[in-house]
C-alpha positions as a printed NumPy array, in Angstrom:
array([[ 23.065,  11.295,  24.451],
       [ 26.132,   9.127,  23.853],
       [ 26.619,   7.318,  20.498],
       [ 25.899,   3.856,  21.956],
       [ 22.539,   4.927,  23.374],
       [ 21.658,   6.652,  20.107],
       [ 22.512,   3.508,  18.182],
       [ 20.386,   1.327,  20.466],
       [ 17.366,   3.605,  20.178],
       [ 17.684,   3.787,  16.393],
       [ 17.874,   0.019,  15.84 ],
       [ 15.41 ,  -1.563,  18.257],
       [ 13.418,  -3.351,  15.528],
       [ 16.319,  -4.586,  13.403],
       [ 17.208,  -7.485,  15.706],
       [ 13.601,  -8.645,  15.967],
       [ 13.275,  -8.529,  12.178],
       [ 16.384, -10.684,  11.753],
       [ 15.104, -13.188,  14.346],
       [ 11.683, -13.468,  12.683],
       [ 13.24 , -13.835,   9.237],
       [ 15.496, -16.582,  10.594],
       [ 12.469, -18.377,  12.026],
       [ 10.601, -18.279,   8.719],
       [ 13.573, -19.351,   6.606],
       [ 14.375, -22.194,   9.022],
       [ 10.818, -23.569,   9.325],
       [ 11.235, -26.39 ,   6.748],
       [ 14.451, -27.576,   8.424],
       [ 13.604, -27.409,  12.147],
       [ 10.491, -29.515,  12.306],
       [ 10.781, -32.595,  14.471],
       [ 12.309, -33.835,  17.688],
       [ 15.878, -33.889,  18.942],
       [ 18.275, -31.413,  17.347],
       [ 15.508, -29.827,  15.244],
       [ 13.499, -29.037,  18.394],
       [ 16.582, -27.547,  20.069],
       [ 17.237, -25.311,  17.067],
       [ 13.627, -24.158,  17.106],
       [ 13.944, -23.336,  20.817],
       [ 17.115, -21.332,  20.097],
       [ 15.237, -19.25 ,  17.525],
       [ 12.387, -18.696,  19.994],
       [ 14.971, -17.49 ,  22.512],
       [ 16.414, -15.078,  19.957],
       [ 12.94 , -13.66 ,  19.284],
       [ 12.265, -13.344,  23.032],
       [ 15.47 , -11.444,  23.813],
       [ 15.159,  -9.199,  20.766],
       [ 11.62 ,  -8.43 ,  21.938],
       [ 12.883,  -7.403,  25.366],
       [ 15.43 ,  -5.187,  23.644],
       [ 12.644,  -3.624,  21.588],
       [ 10.568,  -2.995,  24.751],
       [ 13.416,  -1.434,  26.728],
       [ 11.573,   1.911,  26.869],
       [  8.44 ,   0.49 ,  28.504],
       [  8.707,  -1.28 ,  31.898],
       [  5.033,  -2.305,  31.812],
       [  5.301,  -3.952,  28.416],
       [  8.545,  -5.653,  29.444],
       [  6.8  ,  -7.046,  32.527],
       [  4.063,  -8.57 ,  30.387],
       [  6.684,  -9.873,  27.962],
       [  8.514, -11.556,  30.854],
       [  5.312, -13.284,  31.986],
       [  3.941, -14.33 ,  28.595],
       [  7.349, -15.005,  27.092],
       [  8.389, -16.949,  30.197],
       [  5.445, -19.321,  29.733],
       [  6.317, -19.703,  26.071],
       [  9.935, -20.546,  26.903],
       [  8.988, -22.931,  29.71 ],
       [  6.728, -25.051,  27.557],
       [  9.139, -24.674,  24.67 ],
       [ 11.908, -26.256,  26.753],
       [  9.574, -29.043,  27.836],
       [  8.655, -29.64 ,  24.21 ],
       [ 12.307, -29.622,  23.215],
       [ 13.614, -32.002,  25.866],
       [ 10.693, -34.372,  26.477],
       [ 10.412, -37.294,  24.03 ],
       [  6.624, -37.049,  23.994],
       [  4.833, -33.931,  25.168],
       [  1.214, -34.365,  26.413],
       [ -1.31 , -32.812,  24.064],
       [ -2.515, -30.409,  26.734],
       [  0.983, -28.966,  27.202],
       [  1.452, -28.87 ,  23.428],
       [ -1.699, -26.76 ,  23.085],
       [ -0.644, -24.493,  25.971],
       [  2.732, -23.965,  24.286],
       [  1.024, -23.07 ,  21.001],
       [ -1.441, -20.704,  22.686],
       [  1.24 , -18.959,  24.749],
       [  3.404, -18.551,  21.621],
       [  0.443, -17.217,  19.673],
       [ -0.472, -14.724,  22.404],
       [  3.142, -13.578,  22.704],
       [  3.339, -12.801,  18.973],
       [ -0.01 , -10.977,  19.118],
       [  1.372,  -8.962,  22.011],
       [  4.428,  -8.045,  19.909],
       [  2.183,  -6.75 ,  17.122],
       [  0.243,  -4.599,  19.613],
       [  3.497,  -3.32 ,  21.183],
       [  4.909,  -2.318,  17.79 ],
       [  1.716,  -0.496,  16.858],
       [  1.762,   1.293,  20.236],
       [  5.316,   2.396,  19.474],
       [  4.213,   3.69 ,  16.069],
       [  1.557,   5.865,  17.716],
       [  4.285,   7.699,  19.663],
       [  6.757,   7.878,  16.795],
       [  7.232,  11.42 ,  15.521],
       [  9.922,  10.624,  12.952],
       [  9.872,   7.8  ,  10.425],
       [ 13.27 ,   6.142,  10.144],
       [ 14.72 ,   3.005,   8.605],
       [ 14.139,   1.303,  11.956],
       [ 10.445,   2.241,  11.776],
       [ 10.246,   0.465,   8.417],
       [ 11.917,  -2.557,  10.024],
       [  9.182,  -2.492,  12.674],
       [  6.508,  -2.394,   9.978],
       [  8.169,  -5.368,   8.272],
       [  8.173,  -7.192,  11.631],
       [  4.411,  -6.764,  11.846],
       [  3.96 ,  -8.231,   8.361],
       [  6.047, -11.298,   9.233],
       [  4.288, -11.637,  12.585],
       [  0.914, -11.706,  10.837],
       [  2.039, -14.705,   8.799],
       [  3.448, -16.479,  11.863],
       [  0.338, -15.783,  13.966],
       [ -1.971, -17.203,  11.33 ],
       [  0.226, -20.283,  10.867],
       [ -0.142, -20.98 ,  14.58 ],
       [ -3.887, -20.393,  14.355],
       [ -4.16 , -22.855,  11.457],
       [ -2.213, -25.473,  13.393],
       [ -4.409, -25.055,  16.464],
       [ -7.578, -25.258,  14.39 ],
       [ -6.448, -28.437,  12.657],
       [ -5.436, -29.91 ,  16.022],
       [ -8.79 , -29.117,  17.654],
       [-10.915, -29.908,  14.573],
       [ -9.008, -32.478,  12.488],
       [ -9.867, -32.318,   8.801],
       [-10.252, -28.529,   8.686],
       [ -7.697, -28.525,   5.851],
       [ -7.228, -30.815,   2.869],
       [ -3.658, -31.662,   1.88 ],
       [ -2.561, -32.924,  -1.525],
       [  0.697, -34.09 ,   0.095],
       [  1.145, -35.759,   3.527],
       [  1.051, -33.124,   6.247],
       [  3.614, -32.851,   9.016],
       [  2.242, -31.97 ,  12.445],
       [  4.973, -33.038,  14.836],
       [  4.777, -29.716,  16.713],
       [  1.901, -27.27 ,  16.772],
       [  4.345, -24.384,  16.868],
       [  6.793, -25.281,  14.113],
       [  4.762, -27.055,  11.468],
       [  6.244, -26.043,   8.147],
       [  3.091, -26.946,   6.213],
       [  0.986, -24.295,   7.937],
       [  3.786, -21.74 ,   7.88 ],
       [  4.039, -22.233,   4.119],
       [  0.246, -22.073,   3.702],
       [ -0.003, -18.936,   5.851],
       [  2.475, -16.908,   3.82 ],
       [  1.061, -18.197,   0.544],
       [ -2.335, -16.941,   1.738],
       [ -0.921, -13.656,   3.089],
       [  0.571, -12.862,  -0.302],
       [ -2.576, -14.196,  -2.097],
       [ -0.497, -16.566,  -4.238],
       [ -2.648, -19.624,  -3.553],
       [ -1.061, -22.728,  -5.084],
       [ -3.97 , -24.937,  -4.06 ],
       [ -1.937, -27.765,  -2.511],
       [ -3.516, -26.999,   0.887],
       [ -7.213, -26.166,   0.922],
       [ -9.411, -24.939,   3.782],
       [-12.414, -27.212,   4.221],
       [-14.222, -26.232,   7.405],
       [-16.033, -22.932,   7.892],
       [-13.569, -21.851,  10.571],
       [-10.611, -22.521,   8.296],
       [-12.195, -20.607,   5.424],
       [-12.9  , -17.666,   7.727],
       [ -9.286, -17.546,   8.905],
       [ -8.048, -17.672,   5.318],
       [-10.345, -14.817,   4.25 ],
       [ -9.243, -12.687,   7.216],
       [ -5.544, -13.23 ,   6.523],
       [ -5.82 , -12.574,   2.79 ],
       [ -7.718,  -9.308,   3.35 ],
       [ -5.449,  -8.167,   6.194],
       [ -2.323,  -8.872,   4.168],
       [ -3.458,  -6.759,   1.249],
       [ -4.799,  -3.911,   3.385],
       [ -1.62 ,  -3.799,   5.446],
       [  0.613,  -3.432,   2.394],
       [ -1.712,  -1.023,   0.588],
       [ -2.438,   1.295,   3.501],
       [ -0.135,   1.059,   6.49 ],
       [  3.172,  -0.102,   5.068],
       [  2.829,   2.154,   2.031],
       [  2.146,   5.126,   4.294],
       [  5.172,   4.363,   6.492],
       [  7.491,   4.123,   3.478],
       [  5.951,   7.241,   1.904],
       [  6.523,   9.212,   5.108],
       [ 10.128,   8.005,   5.253],
       [ 10.736,   9.14 ,   1.685],
       [  9.292,  12.581,   2.437],
       [ 11.556,  12.899,   5.471],
       [ 14.616,  11.992,   3.386],
       [ 13.703,  14.543,   0.724],
       [ 13.201,  17.267,   3.328],
       [ 16.583,  16.668,   4.99 ],
       [ 18.889,  19.678,   4.621],
       [ 21.747,  19.189,   2.131],
       [ 25.267,  18.582,   3.488],
       [ 27.355,  21.64 ,   4.263],
       [ 28.914,  23.159,   1.192],
       [ 26.041,  22.079,  -1.07 ],
       [ 23.084,  24.156,  -2.109]])
């Protein structure tokens, strides 16, 4: 195996992690029409291509990613370039984006099942799942509020220009995921409360069980590595 191939196989999650982190950090600044919508589309493109890079080993998963991701990109471009996007297309864009991120979580878990050695890239993949959980729930909150207005109570005016890049729900999702709970956004409907409970429990269980196990296995592998030549 040449060095380039070895490098690609050992860093397949790093690029996705950077793309997801960029999306989360940029959320408060990319909400709106015009340039903000174009920047959001660029980040979606970065996530899409880094996902294809991650799925290079599986033609079947790449095929599904092309189909689902293609729909996401199509409606994303319509949302970016059309002054006013019909609500039906807006919902389709949100649903296709949500399903694509759910697919990424499943693909990463499938990769973990076949992983025999825990590496730094494996930890990056586990971090990707954690960020994806927050993004998935933010999309779910936006869809719920769009379908059933009034599901959430806001102490400040909410911003819902796009279902897919609403910073209010992104902020609320990660506050819930980390169980901080500032109280400036409150679930009101039963569906909203159920989603909040599920995210809060999943976030804590993921850190306590899965992510801790991944990091623990990585530390054991590092300790068991043979010392460099010349050292005892």
